[in-house]
N, C-alpha and C positions, 0 to 999 in steps of 0.2 A: 212616634207616629209612623205607621206603616204606609208607604206610597203605593197607590195603585198605578202599575206601569202598564198602560194600554198596548196591546199587541206585543209585548215584549216575550220573546221566546228564548229561554236560557240555552236551549239546544242550538239555536242559530248563533248566539253568542260563542259557544264552545266552538262550533264550526269555523266562526270567524278567526278565533284564537289560533285555532289548529292550522288554518290556512295562512295566516300571517307567519306562524312559525316555519311552516313548509317554504313559503316563498322566500323568507329571509335567509333560511338555511341554504336554499338553491342559489341565491345571490352570493352568499359567502363562498360557496363551492366556485361560483365564477370567478369572483375576485381572486381566489387562490389559484385557479387554473391560468388566469390572465397574469398574475405575479411569476407564476413559473414559466409561462411562455416568454415574458419580457426578459427574464434572466438568462434563459437558455438561448434565445434568438439574439439578443443584443448586449448582454453584459458580460458574457464569459466566452472563452474559447476552449478548445481542447488542452490548450498549454496552462490554463488557469489551475492553480493548486486547489486541492480539496478543501482545504481550510478557508480560502478565499471564497470558493463557491458556497460553502455553508454560510459564512458572514454575508454575502450578498444576498442569498435567499432570506435569511433572517431580516435584513434591512428592507428589502422589497416587500415582504410579506407584511410589514407593518404600515405600508402606505395605504391611503384610502383609495376606493374605487375610482374617484375622481382624478386623483394623482396619477394613478396607473393608466388611466384612459388617456391623459395629457401626455404621460410618457410615450405611450404607444404613437400617438399623433406625432410627436416630435421625432420619432425614430424612423420616419419615412419607410414604414414597415410595408410588407407585401400583402398584408391582410386587405381585403378589399373594402372599399368605402362603405359597402353594405353592412358588412360586420362591424365596422366602426360606428356607423349610425345606429345599429342594434344595440351595441354597448352604450352609446349616449342615450338611447331611449330606456335602457334598463336602468342606467344611473339616475335618470329623472324619475323614473318610477320608484327606485329604492329610496330616494329622498323623500318622495311622497310619503311612502310607507312608513318611513322612520320618523319624519318630522310633521307631516300635516294630516294623515288620514283620520286620526281621531278627532282633531278640531274640526275638520271639514265634514266628515262623515258620520259622526256619532248618532245623529238622529235617524240615519238610515236603518239601524237595528230595530226600529219600531215599525218598519213597513217590511212585509214579506218580499215584495217585488224589489224594493231598494236593497235590501239586505242580500238577496240572491244575487242581484246585479254586482253589488260590491264585492262579495265572496268570489264571484266568478272573475272579476277584474284581477283580483289579488292572486287567485290561482294561476290565471294565464301569465302573470308576471313571473311566477315561480317556474312554470312550464317552459316559458321562453329563456329564463336564465339557464336551466339545466341544459337545454338543447344548445345554446351557445357556448356553455361549458364544455360540452362534449366536442363541439367543433373546434374549439381553441385546443382542446387536449389533443386531438388528432393533428392540428396544426403543429403542437409542440412535439409530438412524435416524429413528424416529418423533419423539423428542425433538429431534433436530437439524433436522428439517424443520418441526415444529410452531412452534420458536423462531426459525425464518427464518435459520438459519445456512447451509444449503443445501437445494436441491431434491434430489428423489431422482436426477434426472439427473446433478446435478452430483457427488453422492456416488458413483454408479456410475462416473463419468468419473475421479473421483479414485482410486477403488479400482483401476480398470484401469490407470492411470498408476503407481501404486505396485507393482502385480504386474509390470508391464512393466519397471520399473526394477530390481526384484529379479531377474528373468530375465536382464536385460542384464548385471548384475554378476557373473553366474555363468558 
């Protein structure tokens, strides 16, 4: 039996999937930026051996977003309360995306206005995550140069080398 799905738009569903992927990708970028920040700002010094640094990065990158946020809160970090609040908001939204959006909002895809609103909300989560990721990356650069790990010029050169290697691999 073929069901008649009223107001069902497969293009809207594709847009939803695309937006979900975008937002989750941006949140993962934020998680990685946050784990790098925590390692460089709080877990290593310029005297830490390279092998230890790599091990600490590996361990920290396996932690969940919630763990990273709690670790940041415990560190008495100089990041503002506003940034920590934004991280907590994104964590809450991430958990909604991963665990609840389908169960709560699946019927929204049968309404143009509701599906537009849902997709917009999900896109905003991704946009907020990438903006916060950029901010934390700038803070990481500040910590890195302040601790004497790298100069800004060295960071720029290393970043360009990474980007070039990614482009070459493709």
